[in-house]
BALOBA-1460 file (C-alpha; in Angstrom, 3 decimals):
// residues 152
<rec num="1" residu="m" x="-20.050" y="8.478" z="-69.291"/>
<rec num="2" residu="s" x="-21.077" y="4.846" z="-69.281"/>
<rec num="3" residu="n" x="-21.276" y="2.581" z="-66.278"/>
<rec num="4" residu="r" x="-19.241" y="-0.594" z="-66.456"/>
<rec num="5" residu="k" x="-20.886" y="-3.771" z="-65.366"/>
<rec num="6" residu="r" x="-18.795" y="-5.782" z="-62.998"/>
<rec num="7" residu="y" x="-19.256" y="-9.513" z="-63.115"/>
<rec num="8" residu="t" x="-18.829" y="-11.740" z="-60.090"/>
<rec num="9" residu="a" x="-16.747" y="-14.885" z="-60.235"/>
<rec num="10" residu="e" x="-19.927" y="-16.969" z="-60.410"/>
<rec num="11" residu="e" x="-21.289" y="-14.943" z="-63.347"/>
<rec num="12" residu="k" x="-18.020" y="-15.288" z="-65.245"/>
<rec num="13" residu="i" x="-18.015" y="-19.052" z="-64.702"/>
<rec num="14" residu="k" x="-21.639" y="-19.216" z="-65.896"/>
<rec num="15" residu="i" x="-20.744" y="-17.360" z="-69.099"/>
<rec num="16" residu="l" x="-17.731" y="-19.619" z="-69.710"/>
<rec num="17" residu="r" x="-19.890" y="-22.673" z="-69.042"/>
<rec num="18" residu="e" x="-22.279" y="-21.433" z="-71.746"/>
<rec num="19" residu="l" x="-19.392" y="-21.530" z="-74.198"/>
<rec num="20" residu="q" x="-18.475" y="-25.112" z="-73.369"/>
<rec num="21" residu="e" x="-21.834" y="-26.755" z="-72.829"/>
<rec num="22" residu="d" x="-23.975" y="-25.063" z="-75.458"/>
<rec num="23" residu="g" x="-21.240" y="-25.001" z="-78.089"/>
<rec num="24" residu="k" x="-21.847" y="-21.344" z="-78.901"/>
<rec num="25" residu="s" x="-19.117" y="-19.193" z="-80.342"/>
<rec num="26" residu="i" x="-17.417" y="-16.527" z="-78.293"/>
<rec num="27" residu="s" x="-18.925" y="-13.778" z="-80.435"/>
<rec num="28" residu="q" x="-22.462" y="-15.134" z="-79.862"/>
<rec num="29" residu="v" x="-22.013" y="-15.271" z="-76.087"/>
<rec num="30" residu="a" x="-20.329" y="-11.845" z="-76.043"/>
<rec num="31" residu="e" x="-23.189" y="-10.316" z="-78.020"/>
<rec num="32" residu="k" x="-25.820" y="-11.979" z="-75.820"/>
<rec num="33" residu="h" x="-24.285" y="-10.612" z="-72.610"/>
<rec num="34" residu="g" x="-23.010" y="-7.296" z="-74.022"/>
<rec num="35" residu="i" x="-19.384" y="-8.127" z="-73.342"/>
<rec num="36" residu="h" x="-16.383" y="-7.548" z="-75.551"/>
<rec num="37" residu="p" x="-15.039" y="-10.876" z="-76.861"/>
<rec num="38" residu="n" x="-11.557" y="-10.015" z="-75.562"/>
<rec num="39" residu="n" x="-12.957" y="-10.077" z="-72.023"/>
<rec num="40" residu="i" x="-14.253" y="-13.601" z="-72.544"/>
<rec num="41" residu="f" x="-10.854" y="-14.699" z="-73.869"/>
<rec num="42" residu="k" x="-9.189" y="-13.124" z="-70.843"/>
<rec num="43" residu="w" x="-11.665" y="-14.794" z="-68.463"/>
<rec num="44" residu="r" x="-11.129" y="-18.185" z="-70.097"/>
<rec num="45" residu="k" x="-7.362" y="-17.808" z="-69.791"/>
<rec num="46" residu="q" x="-7.685" y="-16.804" z="-66.112"/>
<rec num="47" residu="h" x="-9.985" y="-19.729" z="-65.434"/>
<rec num="48" residu="l" x="-7.638" y="-22.217" z="-67.046"/>
<rec num="49" residu="e" x="-4.618" y="-20.845" z="-65.216"/>
<rec num="50" residu="m" x="-6.013" y="-20.224" z="-61.736"/>
<rec num="51" residu="g" x="-9.511" y="-21.633" z="-61.498"/>
<rec num="52" residu="i" x="-12.125" y="-19.628" z="-59.624"/>
<rec num="53" residu="r" x="-9.425" y="-17.843" z="-57.581"/>
<rec num="54" residu="g" x="-8.488" y="-15.918" z="-60.722"/>
<rec num="55" residu="f" x="-11.822" y="-14.130" z="-60.713"/>
<rec num="56" residu="q" x="-11.971" y="-13.235" z="-57.060"/>
<rec num="57" residu="t" x="-10.696" y="-9.706" z="-56.720"/>
<rec num="58" residu="t" x="-9.328" y="-8.370" z="-53.505"/>
<rec num="59" residu="r" x="-8.377" y="-4.747" z="-53.216"/>
<rec num="60" residu="n" x="-5.898" y="-4.196" z="-50.448"/>
<rec num="61" residu="d" x="-6.934" y="-0.613" z="-49.797"/>
<rec num="62" residu="i" x="-10.603" y="-1.559" z="-49.327"/>
<rec num="63" residu="s" x="-9.930" y="-4.706" z="-47.326"/>
<rec num="64" residu="a" x="-7.496" y="-2.839" z="-45.050"/>
<rec num="65" residu="k" x="-10.064" y="-0.108" z="-44.389"/>
<rec num="66" residu="a" x="-12.748" y="-2.697" z="-43.685"/>
<rec num="67" residu="k" x="-10.387" y="-4.537" z="-41.355"/>
<rec num="68" residu="d" x="-9.567" y="-1.287" z="-39.522"/>
<rec num="69" residu="r" x="-13.280" y="-0.490" z="-39.164"/>
<rec num="70" residu="k" x="-13.961" y="-3.972" z="-37.826"/>
<rec num="71" residu="i" x="-11.107" y="-3.654" z="-35.317"/>
<rec num="72" residu="a" x="-12.427" y="-0.266" z="-34.171"/>
<rec num="73" residu="v" x="-15.913" y="-1.692" z="-33.671"/>
<rec num="74" residu="l" x="-14.561" y="-4.640" z="-31.683"/>
<rec num="75" residu="e" x="-12.393" y="-2.351" z="-29.548"/>
<rec num="76" residu="n" x="-15.446" y="-0.224" z="-28.772"/>
<rec num="77" residu="k" x="-17.387" y="-3.330" z="-27.781"/>
<rec num="78" residu="v" x="-14.582" y="-4.459" z="-25.471"/>
<rec num="79" residu="k" x="-14.383" y="-0.973" z="-23.940"/>
<rec num="80" residu="l" x="-18.137" y="-0.949" z="-23.339"/>
<rec num="81" residu="k" x="-18.006" y="-4.417" z="-21.771"/>
<rec num="82" residu="d" x="-15.147" y="-3.344" z="-19.508"/>
<rec num="83" residu="e" x="-17.192" y="-0.362" z="-18.357"/>
<rec num="84" residu="v" x="-20.179" y="-2.606" z="-17.630"/>
<rec num="85" residu="i" x="-17.976" y="-5.057" z="-15.739"/>
<rec num="86" residu="a" x="-16.512" y="-2.214" z="-13.694"/>
<rec num="87" residu="e" x="-20.015" y="-0.968" z="-12.815"/>
<rec num="88" residu="l" x="-21.161" y="-4.447" z="-11.816"/>
<rec num="89" residu="a" x="-18.019" y="-5.022" z="-9.779"/>
<rec num="90" residu="q" x="-18.611" y="-1.716" z="-7.997"/>
<rec num="91" residu="e" x="-22.210" y="-2.677" z="-7.214"/>
<rec num="92" residu="l" x="-21.073" y="-6.072" z="-5.953"/>
<rec num="93" residu="m" x="-18.400" y="-4.499" z="-3.790"/>
<rec num="94" residu="e" x="-20.923" y="-2.099" z="-2.278"/>
<rec num="95" residu="l" x="-23.313" y="-4.954" z="-1.486"/>
<rec num="96" residu="k" x="-20.560" y="-7.086" z="0.035"/>
<rec num="97" residu="k" x="-19.332" y="-4.111" z="1.994"/>
<rec num="98" residu="k" x="-22.789" y="-3.472" z="3.446"/>
<rec num="99" residu="e" x="-23.413" y="-7.126" z="4.265"/>
<rec num="100" residu="l" x="-20.090" y="-8.626" z="5.219"/>
<rec num="101" residu="w" x="-17.543" y="-5.957" z="5.900"/>
<rec num="102" residu="s" x="-19.409" y="-3.133" z="7.498"/>
<rec num="103" residu="s" x="-16.354" y="-2.408" z="9.606"/>
<rec num="104" residu="v" x="-14.023" y="-1.682" z="6.658"/>
<rec num="105" residu="d" x="-14.233" y="2.071" z="7.175"/>
<rec num="106" residu="k" x="-13.491" y="1.756" z="10.882"/>
<rec num="107" residu="a" x="-9.993" y="1.903" z="12.318"/>
<rec num="108" residu="k" x="-10.048" y="-1.714" z="13.575"/>
<rec num="109" residu="m" x="-11.758" y="-4.719" z="12.105"/>
<rec num="110" residu="s" x="-11.816" y="-8.389" z="12.880"/>
<rec num="111" residu="l" x="-9.442" y="-10.801" z="11.173"/>
<rec num="112" residu="e" x="-12.393" y="-12.682" z="9.696"/>
<rec num="113" residu="v" x="-13.818" y="-9.565" z="8.032"/>
<rec num="114" residu="r" x="-10.395" y="-8.584" z="6.680"/>
<rec num="115" residu="q" x="-9.773" y="-12.040" z="5.211"/>
<rec num="116" residu="t" x="-13.251" y="-12.084" z="3.665"/>
<rec num="117" residu="a" x="-12.620" y="-8.691" z="2.094"/>
<rec num="118" residu="e" x="-9.216" y="-9.801" z="0.769"/>
<rec num="119" residu="k" x="-10.625" y="-13.005" z="-0.748"/>
<rec num="120" residu="e" x="-13.547" y="-11.193" z="-2.366"/>
<rec num="121" residu="i" x="-11.391" y="-8.467" z="-3.874"/>
<rec num="122" residu="l" x="-8.918" y="-10.988" z="-5.279"/>
<rec num="123" residu="r" x="-11.787" y="-13.128" z="-6.634"/>
<rec num="124" residu="i" x="-13.358" y="-10.163" z="-8.419"/>
<rec num="125" residu="k" x="-9.950" y="-9.080" z="-9.737"/>
<rec num="126" residu="t" x="-9.368" y="-12.539" z="-11.194"/>
<rec num="127" residu="k" x="-12.831" y="-12.772" z="-12.755"/>
<rec num="128" residu="t" x="-13.011" y="-9.258" z="-14.211"/>
<rec num="129" residu="g" x="-9.384" y="-8.466" z="-14.916"/>
<rec num="130" residu="l" x="-9.858" y="-5.005" z="-13.415"/>
<rec num="131" residu="p" x="-6.852" y="-3.320" z="-11.805"/>
<rec num="132" residu="l" x="-6.476" y="-3.855" z="-8.073"/>
<rec num="133" residu="g" x="-6.383" y="-0.097" z="-7.441"/>
<rec num="134" residu="t" x="-9.803" y="0.340" z="-9.043"/>
<rec num="135" residu="l" x="-11.320" y="-2.419" z="-6.942"/>
<rec num="136" residu="l" x="-9.775" y="-1.080" z="-3.751"/>
<rec num="137" residu="k" x="-11.115" y="2.373" z="-4.540"/>
<rec num="138" residu="h" x="-14.639" y="1.002" z="-4.994"/>
<rec num="139" residu="a" x="-14.342" y="-1.073" z="-1.844"/>
<rec num="140" residu="g" x="-13.235" y="1.944" z="0.158"/>
<rec num="141" residu="i" x="-9.937" y="0.370" z="1.161"/>
<rec num="142" residu="p" x="-6.829" y="2.568" z="0.819"/>
<rec num="143" residu="q" x="-3.924" y="1.005" z="-1.056"/>
<rec num="144" residu="r" x="-1.703" y="1.593" z="1.954"/>
<rec num="145" residu="t" x="-4.036" y="-0.524" z="4.102"/>
<rec num="146" residu="w" x="-4.040" y="-3.247" z="1.433"/>
<rec num="147" residu="r" x="-0.235" y="-3.318" z="1.436"/>
<rec num="148" residu="e" x="-0.225" y="-3.614" z="5.211"/>
<rec num="149" residu="w" x="-2.634" y="-6.539" z="4.988"/>
<rec num="150" residu="a" x="-0.381" y="-8.180" z="2.400"/>
<rec num="151" residu="r" x="2.651" y="-7.831" z="4.673"/>
<rec num="152" residu="r" x="0.819" y="-9.619" z="7.498"/>
């Protein structure tokens, strides 16, 4: 079983250029490169009809698989980034909670603390794109309380 040599578009053009510039016959060039003369005729016809695009092969099955692999890799990257963002948002919420809204867990809190908490949660939601429920969970604010705040 013999291995076929596959020529790139640039190699094919180089061989065809040899025919034109050096004035060699097709049989001489074919013998030099170990190619059947019919291939050179076919390449010349392709080149005249379509230019370099005629030599560029694209296999749909391979390109589709490569595209799917690339999409999977990018989706994994986005998923990993989302996880990192969620972790950072949680850390930020915990810090803000300790510093600014220490009274969030208590039954009553001041209007100022509540407004600060609301603004910060909405700011983080806008920046990260995380769901509001996730942010409220990390902030320790029940969704029912959030809805009550929204009604006020």
